[in-house]
Structures are given as structure tokens and as C-alpha cells.
ZADODREN-378070 format. One record per residue: residue number from 1; chain; x, y, z of N, C-alpha, C, CB in turn. Coordinates in pm, 1 decimal. Atoms other than C-alpha are relative to their C-alpha. Glycine has a CB too. Example, Ala and Ser with C-alpha at 12.3 -4.5 7.8 and 13.67 -1.06 7.14 Angstrom:
<atoms>
+-----+--------+----------+----------+----------+----------+----------+----------+----------+----------+----------+----------+----------+----------+
! num ! cadena !      nxx !      nyy !      nzz !     caxx !     cayy !     cazz !      cxx !      cyy !      czz !     cbxx !     cbyy !     cbzz !
+-----+--------+----------+----------+----------+----------+----------+----------+----------+----------+----------+----------+----------+----------+
!   1 !      A !     89.0 !   -119.0 !      0.0 !   1230.0 !   -450.0 !    780.0 !     90.0 !    120.0 !      0.0 !    -99.2 !      2.7 !    124.6 !
!   2 !      A !    -82.0 !   -119.0 !     -6.0 !   1367.0 !   -106.0 !    714.0 !    -77.0 !    109.0 !     73.0 !     41.4 !     46.2 !   -141.5 !
+-----+--------+----------+----------+----------+----------+----------+----------+----------+----------+----------+----------+----------+----------+
</atoms>
This chain:
<atoms>
+-----+--------+----------+----------+----------+----------+----------+----------+----------+----------+----------+----------+----------+----------+
! num ! cadena !      nxx !      nyy !      nzz !     caxx !     cayy !     cazz !      cxx !      cyy !      czz !     cbxx !     cbyy !     cbzz !
+-----+--------+----------+----------+----------+----------+----------+----------+----------+----------+----------+----------+----------+----------+
!   1 !      A !   -115.2 !     29.0 !    -80.5 !   4056.4 !  11558.4 !  11450.8 !    123.7 !     -2.8 !    -88.1 !    -17.7 !   -132.2 !     74.5 !
!   2 !      A !   -126.4 !      1.7 !     73.2 !   4418.6 !  11584.5 !  11347.8 !    107.3 !    -57.2 !     91.0 !     39.1 !    142.7 !    -49.7 !
!   3 !      A !   -110.7 !     60.8 !    -73.9 !   4714.4 !  11371.1 !  11457.6 !    119.4 !    -14.7 !    -91.6 !    -40.4 !   -137.1 !     58.8 !
!   4 !      A !   -121.5 !     30.2 !     74.4 !   5072.3 !  11317.3 !  11351.1 !     40.7 !   -140.7 !     39.9 !    115.1 !    104.8 !     28.7 !
!   5 !      A !    -44.4 !    137.1 !    -25.4 !   5178.5 !  10954.6 !  11315.1 !    147.2 !    -11.1 !    -36.8 !    -85.4 !   -103.2 !    -80.3 !
!   6 !      A !   -144.7 !     12.7 !     19.3 !   5541.2 !  10842.2 !  11330.3 !     40.6 !   -131.1 !    -65.2 !     70.1 !     13.4 !    131.8 !
!   7 !      A !    -32.8 !    127.7 !     63.1 !   5516.6 !  10502.6 !  11161.7 !   -123.8 !    -52.5 !    -72.4 !     51.1 !   -103.4 !    105.2 !
!   8 !      A !    116.3 !     63.2 !     62.0 !   5295.2 !  10293.6 !  10934.9 !    -91.7 !    -65.8 !    103.7 !     45.5 !   -103.8 !   -102.2 !
!   9 !      A !     79.8 !     62.4 !   -104.7 !   5181.5 !  10105.7 !  11245.5 !    -89.6 !     99.4 !     72.5 !     90.0 !    -68.4 !     99.0 !
!  10 !      A !     81.1 !   -103.2 !    -64.5 !   5061.9 !  10428.5 !  11407.7 !   -111.6 !     47.1 !    -93.3 !     88.0 !    119.2 !     42.2 !
!  11 !      A !    102.6 !    -39.5 !     97.3 !   4877.8 !  10524.9 !  11088.0 !   -109.7 !   -105.7 !     -5.5 !     62.2 !     20.6 !   -140.7 !
!  12 !      A !     97.6 !    109.0 !      0.7 !   4710.1 !  10182.4 !  11081.3 !    -84.2 !      1.0 !    127.7 !     71.1 !   -135.4 !    -15.4 !
!  13 !      A !     73.4 !     -3.0 !   -127.0 !   4614.6 !  10213.1 !  11449.5 !   -102.6 !    113.0 !      1.7 !     97.3 !     15.9 !    117.8 !
!  14 !      A !     94.5 !   -111.0 !      8.3 !   4452.8 !  10551.1 !  11386.9 !   -117.6 !    -38.5 !    -89.7 !     69.8 !    127.5 !    -53.5 !
!  15 !      A !    105.8 !     46.2 !     89.6 !   4257.2 !  10399.3 !  11097.2 !    -91.6 !    -98.4 !     70.7 !     59.8 !    -64.5 !   -125.2 !
!  16 !      A !     80.5 !     97.5 !    -74.4 !   4141.5 !  10117.8 !  11325.8 !    -96.6 !     70.2 !     94.6 !     90.6 !    -95.8 !     78.9 !
!  17 !      A !     88.4 !    -77.3 !    -88.8 !   3998.4 !  10376.9 !  11567.3 !   -120.1 !     52.3 !    -77.2 !     76.6 !    117.6 !     65.0 !
!  18 !      A !    111.9 !    -44.2 !     83.7 !   3787.1 !  10512.5 !  11281.1 !    -86.7 !   -118.8 !    -39.0 !     51.3 !     72.6 !   -126.2 !
!  19 !      A !     72.0 !    116.0 !     53.1 !   3690.7 !  10167.5 !  11153.7 !   -107.5 !    -51.9 !     94.8 !     97.4 !   -111.0 !    -30.7 !
!  20 !      A !     98.5 !     54.2 !    -94.8 !   3511.4 !  10062.7 !  11472.9 !   -128.3 !     81.5 !      1.8 !     59.1 !     -5.1 !    140.2 !
!  21 !      A !    117.7 !    -86.6 !      1.7 !   3267.0 !  10349.5 !  11416.3 !    -79.7 !    -11.7 !   -129.5 !     41.7 !    143.4 !     20.8 !
!  22 !      A !     59.6 !      7.0 !    132.8 !   3174.7 !  10250.0 !  11059.5 !   -102.1 !   -112.3 !    -11.1 !    108.0 !    -18.6 !   -104.4 !
!  23 !      A !    103.6 !    100.0 !     26.0 !   2879.5 !  10052.6 !  10922.4 !    -18.1 !    -15.3 !   -150.1 !   -134.2 !     39.5 !     67.7 !
!  24 !      A !     29.1 !     23.8 !    141.0 !   2764.1 !   9908.2 !  10592.6 !    -62.7 !    124.3 !    -61.9 !    -93.3 !   -121.8 !    -16.9 !
!  25 !      A !     49.3 !   -118.2 !     69.6 !   2697.4 !  10185.6 !  10343.4 !     86.7 !    122.7 !     18.7 !   -137.5 !     30.5 !     45.3 !
!  26 !      A !    -87.7 !   -115.3 !    -22.4 !   2962.8 !  10419.9 !  10480.6 !    107.5 !      6.8 !   -108.0 !     65.1 !     -7.4 !    140.0 !
!  27 !      A !   -105.7 !    -27.0 !     97.0 !   3204.3 !  10576.3 !  10233.0 !    101.9 !     89.6 !     68.6 !    -56.5 !     67.0 !   -131.4 !
!  28 !      A !   -107.8 !    -78.0 !    -58.0 !   3540.5 !  10708.9 !  10345.2 !     89.9 !     46.8 !   -112.7 !     79.7 !    -82.1 !    105.3 !
!  29 !      A !    -87.2 !    -60.0 !    100.7 !   3727.9 !  10946.2 !  10113.8 !    138.5 !     13.8 !     61.0 !    -54.7 !    138.8 !    -48.8 !
!  30 !      A !   -137.6 !     -1.6 !    -51.7 !   4105.6 !  10911.5 !  10155.6 !     86.9 !     74.9 !   -100.7 !     54.7 !   -146.5 !     24.7 !
!  31 !      A !    -76.4 !    -86.2 !     89.0 !   4314.4 !  11191.5 !  10004.7 !    141.2 !     21.2 !     51.3 !    -69.8 !    133.7 !    -16.9 !
!  32 !      A !   -138.1 !    -31.4 !    -34.3 !   4681.1 !  11278.6 !   9998.1 !     88.4 !    -24.0 !   -119.6 !     47.7 !    -83.2 !    119.8 !
!  33 !      A !    -91.4 !     15.3 !    112.8 !   4976.7 !  11302.8 !   9768.8 !     55.2 !   -141.7 !     -6.0 !    114.7 !    100.8 !      9.7 !
!  34 !      A !    -60.5 !    131.6 !     16.1 !   5159.5 !  10998.4 !   9637.0 !     93.5 !    -29.4 !    117.3 !     76.5 !     -8.7 !   -133.8 !
!  35 !      A !    -88.6 !     41.7 !   -108.5 !   5331.3 !  10807.2 !   9916.6 !    -34.8 !     54.5 !    136.7 !    136.9 !     39.4 !    -31.9 !
!  36 !      A !     36.0 !    -59.6 !   -128.5 !   5145.3 !  10985.0 !  10196.1 !    -53.5 !   -101.3 !    100.3 !   -102.1 !    107.5 !    -21.1 !
!  37 !      A !     47.9 !    102.0 !    -92.4 !   5008.0 !  10661.5 !  10342.4 !   -147.1 !    -34.9 !    -14.2 !     25.3 !     44.1 !    137.7 !
!  38 !      A !    142.1 !     28.4 !     20.0 !   4658.8 !  10629.2 !  10194.1 !    -29.6 !   -149.9 !     12.1 !    -45.3 !     51.3 !   -137.2 !
!  39 !      A !     24.3 !    143.8 !     -5.7 !   4680.3 !  10253.5 !  10140.7 !     33.3 !    -55.4 !    137.7 !     81.8 !    -72.3 !   -107.0 !
!  40 !      A !    -32.2 !     41.5 !   -136.6 !   4845.9 !  10209.7 !  10480.7 !   -118.6 !     27.4 !     91.0 !    126.2 !     72.9 !     52.0 !
!  41 !      A !    117.3 !    -34.1 !    -79.8 !   4548.1 !  10387.3 !  10636.4 !   -112.2 !    -99.8 !    -26.9 !    -47.1 !    143.9 !    -30.8 !
!  42 !      A !    107.4 !     94.3 !     35.1 !   4301.0 !  10167.6 !  10447.4 !     30.9 !   -138.1 !     56.2 !    -18.5 !     -7.7 !   -153.6 !
!  43 !      A !    -39.3 !    131.5 !    -52.6 !   4496.2 !   9855.0 !  10549.2 !    -33.4 !    -10.8 !    148.6 !    150.8 !    -24.7 !    -22.4 !
!  44 !      A !     29.3 !      2.7 !   -143.2 !   4464.9 !   9944.3 !  10916.9 !   -149.0 !     -8.5 !     28.1 !     57.2 !    122.7 !     67.0 !
!  45 !      A !    145.2 !      5.6 !    -18.1 !   4091.5 !  10003.3 !  10887.5 !    -53.7 !   -136.3 !    -41.2 !    -69.2 !    111.0 !    -81.0 !
!  46 !      A !     47.6 !    129.0 !     49.3 !   4039.0 !   9686.4 !  10684.7 !     30.1 !   -111.6 !    100.2 !     64.1 !    -32.1 !   -135.8 !
!  47 !      A !    -36.2 !    101.3 !   -100.4 !   4222.5 !   9475.6 !  10943.3 !    -97.4 !      5.1 !    118.2 !    145.9 !     21.6 !     49.5 !
!  48 !      A !     92.6 !    -16.6 !   -112.6 !   4004.6 !   9617.3 !  11220.3 !   -140.2 !    -49.2 !    -36.6 !     -5.7 !    147.8 !     43.6 !
!  49 !      A !    132.3 !     42.7 !     46.0 !   3695.6 !   9538.1 !  11011.5 !     -7.4 !   -149.5 !    -29.4 !    -38.2 !     77.1 !   -123.6 !
!  50 !      A !      1.0 !    143.8 !     13.6 !   3798.7 !   9173.1 !  10984.2 !     58.5 !    -56.0 !   -127.8 !   -134.8 !    -46.1 !     12.0 !
!  51 !      A !    -65.4 !     48.7 !    121.7 !   3985.8 !   9152.8 !  10653.0 !    126.7 !    -73.3 !     40.5 !     32.1 !    117.1 !    -99.1 !
!  52 !      A !   -117.4 !     79.5 !    -35.9 !   4245.4 !   8876.3 !  10681.4 !     97.8 !    -14.7 !   -116.2 !    -43.2 !   -137.2 !     47.9 !
!  53 !      A !    -90.3 !     14.1 !    115.1 !   4389.7 !   8871.1 !  10328.6 !     84.0 !    125.9 !    -17.2 !    -80.0 !    -28.7 !   -129.3 !
!  54 !      A !    -83.7 !   -118.5 !     21.1 !   4665.0 !   9108.9 !  10213.5 !    -79.6 !    115.0 !    -61.5 !    118.8 !    -34.7 !    -89.7 !
!  55 !      A !     65.6 !   -120.7 !     51.1 !   4542.0 !   9463.8 !  10151.6 !    105.3 !     79.7 !    -75.1 !    -65.1 !     85.4 !    116.2 !
!  56 !      A !    -96.9 !    -72.0 !     83.0 !   4722.3 !   9632.2 !   9863.7 !    -71.7 !    106.4 !    -82.0 !     76.8 !    -97.5 !    -93.0 !
!  57 !      A !     57.2 !   -108.2 !     79.0 !   4670.9 !   9935.4 !   9646.8 !    -62.8 !    -55.0 !   -127.6 !    107.4 !    104.7 !    -33.9 !
!  58 !      A !     64.0 !     43.5 !    124.2 !   4421.1 !   9877.4 !   9365.6 !     23.1 !     97.8 !   -115.1 !   -148.7 !    -17.8 !     22.4 !
!  59 !      A !    -26.9 !   -101.7 !    101.4 !   4586.0 !  10142.8 !   9146.3 !    -23.9 !    -51.1 !   -140.9 !    141.8 !     49.3 !     12.3 !
!  60 !      A !     10.0 !     49.4 !    137.1 !   4597.4 !   9922.9 !   8836.9 !   -129.2 !    -75.6 !    -26.7 !    116.8 !    -88.8 !    -30.6 !
!  61 !      A !    126.3 !     71.3 !     18.1 !   4274.2 !   9731.0 !   8897.2 !   -119.2 !     86.5 !     34.6 !     -1.9 !   -125.2 !     84.2 !
!  62 !      A !     97.5 !    -98.7 !    -45.0 !   4078.6 !  10032.7 !   9027.1 !    -64.4 !    -39.2 !    133.1 !   -107.5 !     18.5 !   -105.7 !
!  63 !      A !     66.5 !     35.7 !   -124.3 !   3911.3 !   9831.2 !   9303.2 !     23.9 !   -141.4 !     45.4 !   -143.6 !     21.2 !    -13.6 !
!  64 !      A !     -2.5 !    131.1 !    -63.8 !   3931.1 !   9540.5 !   9546.0 !   -121.6 !     -6.8 !     91.8 !    134.8 !    -24.3 !     79.6 !
!  65 !      A !    106.8 !     23.9 !    -97.2 !   3648.8 !   9391.5 !   9747.4 !     46.7 !   -114.1 !     88.8 !   -138.2 !    -33.6 !    -70.4 !
!  66 !      A !    -49.7 !     97.0 !    -96.3 !   3746.5 !   9204.6 !  10062.7 !   -116.3 !    -54.1 !     83.0 !    107.8 !     63.6 !     91.2 !
!  67 !      A !    101.3 !     60.8 !    -85.8 !   3532.6 !   8959.0 !  10256.0 !     33.1 !     28.9 !    145.6 !     -9.2 !   -152.7 !    -24.6 !
!  68 !      A !     -8.7 !    -29.3 !   -142.7 !   3471.0 !   9050.9 !  10619.2 !   -144.0 !     -5.4 !     50.8 !     69.6 !    141.9 !     29.3 !
!  69 !      A !    138.3 !     -1.5 !    -48.5 !   3166.2 !   9056.2 !  10848.9 !    -86.8 !    101.8 !    -75.7 !     -2.1 !     31.3 !    149.8 !
!  70 !      A !     57.1 !    -93.7 !     97.2 !   3074.5 !   9369.8 !  10651.5 !    107.1 !     12.0 !   -107.5 !    -38.3 !    143.2 !     65.4 !
!  71 !      A !   -102.4 !     -5.7 !    104.6 !   3253.2 !   9351.3 !  10314.2 !     64.2 !    139.2 !     -8.5 !    -61.2 !    -38.0 !   -135.8 !
!  72 !      A !    -76.5 !   -123.8 !     11.0 !   3521.4 !   9615.2 !  10261.3 !     39.6 !     19.2 !   -146.2 !    126.4 !     -2.7 !     92.9 !
!  73 !      A !    -42.0 !    -35.4 !    135.5 !   3573.0 !   9787.2 !   9925.9 !    112.3 !    102.2 !      9.6 !   -119.5 !     55.9 !    -83.9 !
!  74 !      A !   -113.6 !    -92.5 !      4.3 !   3895.4 !   9968.1 !   9841.0 !     17.9 !     40.8 !   -145.6 !    132.2 !    -65.5 !     59.0 !
!  75 !      A !    -12.5 !    -52.4 !    135.7 !   3899.8 !  10187.8 !   9531.2 !    112.7 !    101.3 !     -6.8 !   -131.9 !     63.7 !    -46.5 !
!  76 !      A !   -104.2 !    -98.0 !     25.8 !   4184.5 !  10389.6 !   9385.5 !    -31.1 !     61.9 !   -135.5 !    144.1 !    -64.8 !      3.2 !
!  77 !      A !     44.1 !    -66.9 !    122.8 !   4066.0 !  10642.8 !   9128.7 !    109.6 !     83.6 !    -64.9 !   -118.9 !     87.8 !     29.5 !
!  78 !      A !   -112.2 !    -79.9 !     51.1 !   4412.2 !  10783.9 !   9052.7 !      4.4 !      2.1 !   -151.9 !    131.4 !    -53.8 !     53.7 !
!  79 !      A !    -11.9 !     11.3 !    145.1 !   4404.2 !  10663.2 !   8690.5 !   -125.4 !     44.7 !    -74.6 !     31.8 !   -141.8 !    -37.0 !
!  80 !      A !    124.2 !    -42.9 !     64.2 !   4053.4 !  10795.6 !   8623.5 !      0.8 !    151.5 !    -12.1 !   -124.7 !    -48.6 !     79.8 !
!  81 !      A !     -0.3 !   -144.9 !     23.2 !   4033.3 !  11139.2 !   8466.1 !   -135.0 !     61.4 !     35.1 !     35.1 !     30.9 !   -146.3 !
!  82 !      A !    135.0 !    -44.6 !    -30.1 !   3659.8 !  11169.1 !   8530.1 !    -93.9 !   -113.2 !    -36.4 !    -36.3 !    131.7 !    -76.7 !
!  83 !      A !     90.1 !    112.1 !     24.2 !   3380.7 !  10917.7 !   8554.4 !   -107.5 !     36.3 !   -101.2 !    -64.2 !    -45.4 !    130.4 !
!  84 !      A !    116.0 !    -14.3 !     86.4 !   3121.2 !  10870.1 !   8284.4 !    -99.8 !   -107.2 !     44.6 !     38.4 !    -14.4 !   -153.9 !
!  85 !      A !     99.6 !     96.1 !    -47.8 !   2800.1 !  10665.3 !   8324.1 !     44.9 !   -146.2 !    -10.9 !   -127.8 !     18.3 !    -77.1 !
!  86 !      A !    -45.9 !    138.1 !     15.5 !   2961.9 !  10344.6 !   8193.1 !    102.3 !    -36.2 !    107.6 !     60.5 !    -20.9 !   -139.6 !
!  87 !      A !   -100.0 !     26.7 !   -103.7 !   3259.0 !  10371.0 !   8428.6 !    -66.2 !     -7.4 !    137.3 !    109.5 !    108.9 !     -0.8 !
!  88 !      A !     69.5 !      5.5 !   -127.5 !   3027.1 !  10447.4 !   8720.5 !    -72.1 !   -133.7 !     15.5 !    -99.4 !    116.5 !     12.1 !
!  89 !      A !     65.6 !    130.0 !     -4.5 !   2832.1 !  10132.6 !   8632.5 !     95.4 !   -110.5 !     42.6 !    -59.4 !    -32.9 !   -134.9 !
!  90 !      A !   -100.1 !     98.9 !    -40.4 !   3153.4 !   9934.2 !   8675.9 !     37.6 !     14.1 !    147.5 !    124.8 !     13.5 !    -86.7 !
!  91 !      A !    -41.2 !    -24.8 !   -138.9 !   3226.3 !  10094.9 !   9015.4 !   -114.0 !    -14.4 !    100.8 !     58.8 !    138.3 !     11.3 !
!  92 !      A !    114.6 !     -2.2 !    -91.1 !   2877.9 !  10104.5 !   9164.3 !    -10.9 !   -124.2 !     89.3 !   -126.2 !     14.5 !    -79.6 !
!  93 !      A !     10.3 !    117.4 !    -87.8 !   2883.1 !   9741.1 !   9290.5 !     94.2 !      2.8 !    120.9 !     27.3 !   -123.7 !    -79.9 !
!  94 !      A !    -92.0 !     -9.6 !   -113.9 !   3178.0 !   9828.1 !   9516.0 !    -64.4 !     68.2 !    120.8 !    125.6 !     76.3 !    -40.8 !
!  95 !      A !     65.4 !    -73.7 !   -107.7 !   2941.1 !  10045.2 !   9721.4 !   -121.9 !    -73.7 !     56.0 !    -41.6 !    136.8 !    -49.5 !
!  96 !      A !    119.6 !     73.8 !    -37.2 !   2663.7 !   9786.3 !   9755.1 !     23.7 !    -85.8 !    123.7 !    -46.2 !    -86.8 !   -115.8 !
!  97 !      A !    -10.3 !     75.5 !   -123.6 !   2650.3 !   9671.8 !  10118.0 !    138.2 !     -6.1 !     61.1 !    -46.4 !   -135.4 !    -23.3 !
!  98 !      A !   -137.5 !      0.7 !    -49.4 !   3013.5 !   9754.1 !  10189.0 !     29.2 !    122.1 !     85.7 !     97.8 !     -6.1 !   -116.1 !
!  99 !      A !    -64.8 !   -121.1 !    -49.6 !   3223.5 !   9994.0 !  10385.4 !    104.7 !     29.4 !   -106.1 !     63.6 !    -17.5 !    148.3 !
! 100 !      A !    -83.5 !    -28.6 !    117.3 !   3400.3 !  10165.1 !  10095.9 !     99.9 !    111.6 !     29.0 !    -87.6 !     38.2 !   -119.9 !
! 101 !      A !   -108.1 !    -97.6 !    -11.6 !   3735.4 !  10344.2 !  10109.7 !     39.5 !     40.0 !   -141.4 !    123.0 !    -57.9 !     80.3 !
! 102 !      A !    -27.6 !    -48.8 !    134.9 !   3806.5 !  10563.5 !   9806.8 !    121.6 !     92.0 !      3.8 !   -123.4 !     74.2 !    -58.8 !
! 103 !      A !   -118.2 !    -84.4 !     16.8 !   4156.2 !  10692.3 !   9734.0 !    -18.9 !     85.7 !   -124.8 !    130.4 !    -86.1 !    -10.5 !
! 104 !      A !     13.6 !    -98.1 !    107.9 !   4176.1 !  10996.2 !   9504.2 !   -147.7 !     25.0 !    -31.7 !     74.4 !    -48.2 !   -126.6 !
! 105 !      A !    143.6 !    -16.7 !     22.4 !   3802.6 !  11065.7 !   9551.1 !    -33.5 !    118.3 !    -91.3 !    -69.9 !     17.6 !    132.3 !
! 106 !      A !     26.4 !   -116.6 !     85.0 !   3832.3 !  11396.5 !   9367.8 !    -12.7 !    -39.3 !   -147.0 !    111.2 !    103.8 !     16.5 !
! 107 !      A !     11.2 !     46.5 !    137.8 !   3862.2 !  11195.5 !   9045.3 !   -137.4 !    -60.1 !    -28.9 !    108.4 !   -102.3 !    -29.4 !
! 108 !      A !    133.0 !     56.7 !     17.1 !   3513.0 !  11055.8 !   9102.0 !   -108.5 !    102.2 !    -24.7 !    -35.2 !    -79.2 !    118.6 !
! 109 !      A !     98.3 !   -105.4 !     23.8 !   3339.8 !  11389.6 !   9076.1 !   -127.8 !    -19.5 !     79.8 !    -33.1 !      7.1 !   -146.4 !
! 110 !      A !    129.4 !      7.1 !    -67.0 !   2970.0 !  11396.0 !   9159.5 !    -59.7 !   -140.2 !      1.0 !    -96.1 !     94.3 !    -65.7 !
! 111 !      A !     52.7 !    135.5 !      5.9 !   2927.7 !  11023.5 !   9095.9 !      9.2 !    -72.2 !    133.5 !     73.1 !    -78.7 !   -104.9 !
! 112 !      A !    -21.9 !     73.4 !   -124.3 !   3056.1 !  10911.8 !   9433.8 !   -107.3 !     33.9 !    103.0 !    139.1 !     31.0 !     56.6 !
! 113 !      A !     90.2 !    -29.6 !   -111.9 !   2818.3 !  10874.6 !   9728.3 !     68.9 !     94.9 !     98.4 !    -43.6 !   -131.2 !     72.2 !
! 114 !      A !    -56.6 !    -91.7 !    -99.4 !   2863.3 !  11130.4 !  10003.9 !     82.8 !    -76.4 !    101.3 !   -110.9 !     78.8 !     71.1 !
! 115 !      A !    -91.2 !     64.4 !    -95.3 !   3153.1 !  11044.1 !  10231.9 !    -47.2 !     21.8 !    142.6 !    143.1 !     53.6 !    -16.9 !
! 116 !      A !     30.2 !     -8.7 !   -143.5 !   3082.6 !  10969.1 !  10597.6 !    118.4 !     59.9 !     74.5 !    -34.8 !   -139.6 !     57.9 !
! 117 !      A !   -122.3 !    -56.5 !    -57.4 !   3443.2 !  11062.6 !  10673.6 !     94.1 !     35.3 !   -114.2 !     67.9 !    -99.9 !    100.1 !
! 118 !      A !   -101.6 !    -42.8 !     96.5 !   3711.9 !  11249.8 !  10482.0 !    133.2 !     -2.5 !     73.2 !    -31.2 !    143.8 !    -59.7 !
! 119 !      A !   -132.3 !     16.3 !    -59.7 !   4068.7 !  11150.0 !  10562.8 !    101.1 !     65.2 !    -93.0 !     34.5 !   -151.4 !     24.3 !
! 120 !      A !   -103.5 !    -66.0 !     78.1 !   4357.3 !  11367.7 !  10446.5 !    134.8 !    -27.1 !     65.7 !    -27.0 !    153.1 !    -11.7 !
! 121 !      A !   -134.7 !     30.6 !    -49.5 !   4717.2 !  11251.6 !  10482.5 !    100.2 !     90.5 !    -69.9 !     36.0 !   -150.1 !    -23.1 !
! 122 !      A !   -105.5 !    -85.6 !     54.5 !   5020.0 !  11476.6 !  10433.4 !    134.4 !    -40.9 !     58.5 !    -28.9 !    149.5 !     29.6 !
! 123 !      A !   -136.0 !     21.5 !    -49.1 !   5394.3 !  11427.4 !  10460.1 !     37.0 !    112.6 !     96.3 !    101.6 !     -7.4 !   -118.1 !
! 124 !      A !    -60.4 !    -97.4 !    -90.3 !   5543.8 !  11602.4 !  10762.1 !    150.3 !     -2.7 !    -25.5 !    -34.0 !    -31.4 !    151.5 !
! 125 !      A !   -138.5 !     25.4 !     38.0 !   5887.2 !  11453.9 !  10697.1 !      7.2 !   -145.4 !    -45.1 !    100.4 !     29.5 !    119.1 !
! 126 !      A !    -14.6 !    134.5 !     55.6 !   6027.9 !  11119.2 !  10584.2 !    -77.4 !   -107.1 !     76.9 !    145.0 !    -37.1 !     -3.3 !
! 127 !      A !     63.8 !    105.5 !    -78.6 !   5877.3 !  10920.8 !  10871.1 !   -129.6 !     42.4 !     69.9 !     96.2 !    -49.5 !    102.2 !
! 128 !      A !    120.2 !    -47.7 !    -69.0 !   5587.6 !  11135.8 !  10997.9 !   -106.1 !     44.2 !   -100.1 !     34.7 !    115.9 !     94.7 !
! 129 !      A !    113.0 !    -39.6 !     82.2 !   5241.6 !  11189.2 !  10851.0 !    -99.5 !     76.2 !     85.7 !    -66.6 !   -122.7 !    -65.8 !
! 130 !      A !    111.4 !    -69.9 !    -61.4 !   4976.0 !  11439.4 !  10941.3 !   -127.0 !    -63.8 !    -54.5 !      4.7 !    155.0 !    -28.8 !
! 131 !      A !    124.6 !     65.0 !     39.8 !   4636.9 !  11268.7 !  10937.2 !   -115.7 !     80.6 !     58.0 !     -4.9 !   -149.5 !     48.5 !
! 132 !      A !    118.8 !    -74.9 !    -42.3 !   4318.5 !  11476.4 !  10949.2 !   -122.4 !    -82.1 !    -37.5 !     -5.1 !    143.0 !    -66.0 !
! 133 !      A !    124.2 !     71.6 !     25.6 !   3981.0 !  11306.1 !  10980.7 !   -114.8 !     94.5 !     28.4 !    -10.7 !   -129.4 !     86.4 !
! 134 !      A !    119.8 !    -83.4 !    -14.8 !   3670.3 !  11513.5 !  10920.2 !   -121.2 !    -90.8 !    -12.8 !     -4.2 !    115.8 !   -107.0 !
! 135 !      A !    119.4 !     84.5 !      1.6 !   3349.2 !  11333.5 !  11013.1 !    -91.8 !     41.8 !    114.0 !     37.5 !   -150.8 !     11.7 !
! 136 !      A !     94.0 !    -20.1 !   -109.1 !   3047.2 !  11332.0 !  11237.7 !      0.1 !   -120.2 !     93.6 !   -140.9 !     25.1 !    -54.5 !
! 137 !      A !     -5.1 !    126.2 !    -73.7 !   3159.8 !  11008.1 !  11401.6 !     55.0 !     12.4 !    141.6 !     82.6 !    -97.8 !    -75.5 !
! 138 !      A !    -45.5 !    -18.2 !   -136.6 !   3298.1 !  11156.4 !  11720.8 !    144.4 !    -35.1 !     26.3 !    -83.0 !    -78.7 !     87.9 !
! 139 !      A !   -142.9 !     24.0 !    -19.8 !   3667.8 !  11098.7 !  11666.8 !     68.2 !    126.5 !     47.9 !     65.6 !    -50.0 !   -129.5 !
+-----+--------+----------+----------+----------+----------+----------+----------+----------+----------+----------+----------+----------+----------+
</atoms>
């Protein structure tokens, strides 16, 4: 599916529609250029999944794990040039029993589990984003 959103709120609402279809163990790859709305998308999904604390980009910490009925993991691999076994060992717990959202998944190479959904965000103009969701979830 592909939609154009006109605000962060619309992007979050679209993410919430995806979130209700997810379960523990699902991985969602979230791609797009800088400022395209990746973290905004994750925030909307996390809220729908029951996360009540602030959801922010884990660019400098690589990952956040949020408590919810099913824990939510949010990873940002922007600063990783390529995973090695030691780095994967540090990231692997984020996928254990969670719904995991991975920004910049291409930096994870073959180490990442297969994504249940691939979300691609692109700038249309200053206030609009094109959001494409490829999955078998019926969106």
C-alpha cells in the first residue's frame, strides 16, 4: 500500500493502522532519507502498541526498548557501517520477544531477522510524505 500523509499526526495514524496487525517477534524495517519521518512513524506505532513514555530516535544509543503489553524495540542503525558478530550480540536482545522497528535496516546486512513489513518514507514536499508499506499483513 502507498499513501501520502500531510502531517506528523497522519504519519503516526498510518503507523497505528499497521501496529494493530503486529505480534511479538515481528520486525519492521523503516527506511527513508534523513528527516523523512521514520521516527515519527515508529512513534505512532509504539503509541498504538501501548508505549506511554516518550519515543525518540535512538541514533546515538543505537536502540531503545519500551515496556508495553508486548515490548517494543526501536533501533537506529544509521551509525553502523556493517555489523560484526560482537555488534550483533549487543543488538540481538532487542529482538527477543518484542515487536522491533529498525531504522536504516540496510546497515544491518544479513544479520537482521526477516522483516514482516518494510516501510519506506520519502519527502514529497516540505509537509507531505509518501509512505509505502510492503507486507503480507493485509494493509
